[in-house]
N, C-alpha and C positions, 0 to 999 in steps of 0.2 A: 645778129650775133650768132654764129654757128656753134653748136654744142659739140665741139670736136672730140672731147674726151669720151662722153657717153655714146656718141654716134659711132665712133671707132670701135667701141666695145660691143655694141649691139649690131651694127650694120651687117657684119658678116654672117650673122645668125638669121637674117630675115630673107624671105623670098617674096617676089613680086607676083601679083595675080591680076589679070584683066577683069575677072569677075570673082565672085565669092561663093563658096559652098557652105551650107550650114554645118555647124559642129555638133557632135554627139558625144555623150559620155558612155564609155564601156568600161566597167570595173572602176579602176582608180585613175583613168586617163581620159583626156579628150582626143577625139579623132575627127578628121575630115570625113563627112558623111558620104562623099562621092568617091574619093580616092583611097580612103582607108588609112591615110598617113596619120601618125600621131602628131598632135598639135601641142606645141609649147608656147605659152604666152611670152612674147618679147615686147612688153608694153610699157606705157607711161600713164601716170595719173594726169588727167586733163580737165582742169576746172579753173574758171576765172577767179580772181580775187573778189571775195564778197564781204570783206571785213568792214567796208564803209556803208553797207546797207543791209537791211533785214530782208529785202526782196530776193527771191530766188532768181538767179541768172542762169538761164538755160543755154549753154553754148551750142547745143545741137539744133537750136532754133535760130541761130545767128549765122545766116548764110555768108555774110561778109567776113565774119570771124573765121568760119571754117575754110573759106577760100584763101584767106590770108595764112592760116596756120598749117594747112595740109602739106605744102611743100616742105615745111620744117619737120613735120611728123614723118614724111617720107625720107627726108634726109637723115633722121635718127634711125631709120630702119625698123620701126616698130610694126608689129602686126596686130596690135590691140591697144585700146585705150580704156581706162576706167573713168566714168563720169559720175561725180557725186550728186549733182543737183540738176534735175530736169523737171519739166512740167508736163502733165498729160494733155496739154492743149498746145496750140501753135503748130506750125508746119515744120517738120523735121526731115522732109523728103530729100531736099537738096543736100544737106550735110550728110545724111546717112548714105545717100547714093555716092557722093564723092568719096566717103570713107570706104565703102564697099569696092568701088572701082580701084582704090589704092591697095586693096587687100587687107584692110584694117577692120578687125572685129571690135565690138563694144560690150563692155560690162557696165551695167547700170545699177546704182543704188536706188532703192525704192523710196527711201525717206528723204526729207529735206529738213532744215532746221525747225520749221514750223509743223511739219507733218511727220512726226517721229515718236519713238518711245523714249521717254526721258528716264535716264538711269536713276535719278534721285527720287522722282515721283512717278514711277512707271504706271502706265495705263494703256489699254488697247480696246478699241470699240469698233462699231460698224462703220463709223465715219472714216477712221484711218484705214480700215480694210478697203473701203470703197475707193479711197484715194490710190491705194496700191493697185487695185484692180483696174482703175482707169489708166494707170501708167502701163500696166501689162497690155491693155487693149491698144494703147497708142503705139507701143514699140515692138510688139510681137510680130508685126507684119514685115519687119526688116530681117533678112536672112543673116545679117552680120551682128545682130544682137544675140550673143551666145550665153548670157547669164544675167541673173538679177541677184542683188544682195538685199537681204531682209533686215540687215543691221550692220553697223560699223562701230566697234568698240563700245557697245552699249554697257556691257559690264567691263570695268577696268580695275576693280578692287574687290576685296572680300565683302565689304559692306554694301555692295550693290549687285551681288550675284543674283538676287531675286528678280532683277529686271530681265534676265535672260529667259525666264519662263514666258514673259510677254512676247519677246522676240520670236521664240520658238513657236508660239501659238500663231503669230502672224505668218511665219514661214510656212507652217502647216496649211493655213487657209489659202495663202497665195498659190502654193503647190496644187491644192485641190482645185482652185479656180483655173489654173493653167491646164490641168488635166481635163476639166470640163469643156474647155475650148479645143480639145484634141491637139494641144501643143506639147512640145517636149523641152521647153527652155528650162534649164535647171535654176534652182534657187538656193543660195548659200548664205554664209555669214562670214564677216571679217572681224578678227579679234586683234587686240593689242597683245604684245608679247610680255606678259607678266609671269615670271617664273613661279610665283606663289599660287596662281590659279590656272596656269597654262594647261595642265593635264585635266583638271576638272572641267574646264570649258570645252575642250575638244571632245572629251568623252560624252559630255551632256548633249552637244549638238549632233552627235553621231548615234545616240541611243534611241531605242524605240523602233516602231515600224518604218518601212520605207516612206510612207506617206507623212510621217511626223518629223523625220530627221533631215538635216541639211544635205543637199545633193553634192555640195563641195564645201571646202573649208579654206578660208583665206587668213593669212597672218600678216600683220603690219610689223615689219622687223627692221630695227635700226641698230643692230649690235655690231656690225662689221665697220669699224672706224679706222681709216688710215691705211697706208700701203704696207705697214709692217704686220698688220693683223693676219691671222690665218684662219682656216676653217675651224680649227679647234679652239684657238685663243679667242676668237670673236664670239663664241657661244653658238654659232650656227650648228655645230655638230650636235650640241645638246638638244636643239630644236628638232633637227632632222631625225634623230634616232627615235623620236616618239611617233614617227609616221612611216617607218620602214615597211609596215605591212597594213597600212590604212586602206579602208575599203571604198573610199570616195576620193576624187581628185583633191589635191592640196596645192596651193600656190601662194606666192607672196603678193598680197594685195597692195602693199606699200613696202619699199625698201630704199635705203640710201642714207648713210650717216652724213651730217653736215658739221660735225664737231671739228673736223680737220679739213683745211682748204689747201689746194683745190680738191674737189670731189673727183676722185679717179675711178671709183666703182670697181675695185678689185674683186668684189664678191660676185660679179657677173660670171667670171670663169668658173666659180664653184656652182652657181645656180644652174648653169647649162653644161656642167661637166659631170663626171662619173660619181661625184659625191652626192649629187642631189637628183639627177634626172630619173633615177629608178623610183623615186617616191614623190617628187615635186614636179609640177607642170609649168615652171617658169615663174614670171612675176611682173609687177609694174613698178618702174622707177618713180619715186616721189620727188618732184612733180614737175609739170610743164612750165608754169608761170610763177612769178614772184608773189609770195605772201610774207607776212612778218616772220614766219619760221625760217626764212632764208634757205629754202630747199629747191630753188628754181633750177631748171635746165636751160630755159630760154628767158631772156629779159624782155618783157613787154612794157615799154616805157610808159604808155598811157594806161596800163593795167586794165585793158578792155579786151574782151573776147566776143 
């Protein structure tokens, strides 16, 4: 089943590449390290359904799944995917090579459901750091890995803001480890959009020394619902105004409302238009396959990747 609505919206924004150049951050933007061209993420969140099992399912170690899905990713016109769950073992060479040949970059979450900082009972120790370090070791060799996420919506309410201190400690330590390996892959954080704690979280993850703070900031944003919404009425304007002079890259790590069907993605015009490109670096549509949240772009009947 072809995702004609979203592909039509994104396809014209994408460019094809026979090989891939590493990306670098300069100021508050991403750039191609070889050409110097500014890079805007035109991406999609890519992760199999895991609701039926507690085991981590690593789509980048599934060569058959990558081979099956790559034509659809190319059809969508994306230049990046975000992958939530991977493992620091197994062979990822084939999938990562196919993605690179298609001009597709990868943002990776460091955590998994079992290797993570729990918002309700937060803790952080050498074992968790070791897991994150092994994941860095596994994936840093690929030129199309352009970023790691140290956490995703770990704090989502006033009563669990303390958990962010643990995430920031992990972020700091992973950054230090990457630097010790003479690498330059940035480490950031993805937040939910809660108006009550929005400003406090973004300033917290941006405060402190360069070695302590997030290299970029992601927002999971679902406010733009339906074809009649506008940049102002959707609430996007309120979010964007907080980042007009931000000092690190900002992007949407998830977006796309499912309250009104069909999903026509009118927000794409704003994300890649004059309202946002001066302060935001694009984003990832949520999501590629079907989960109970009914946010799919493609229907995968057997729910396997």
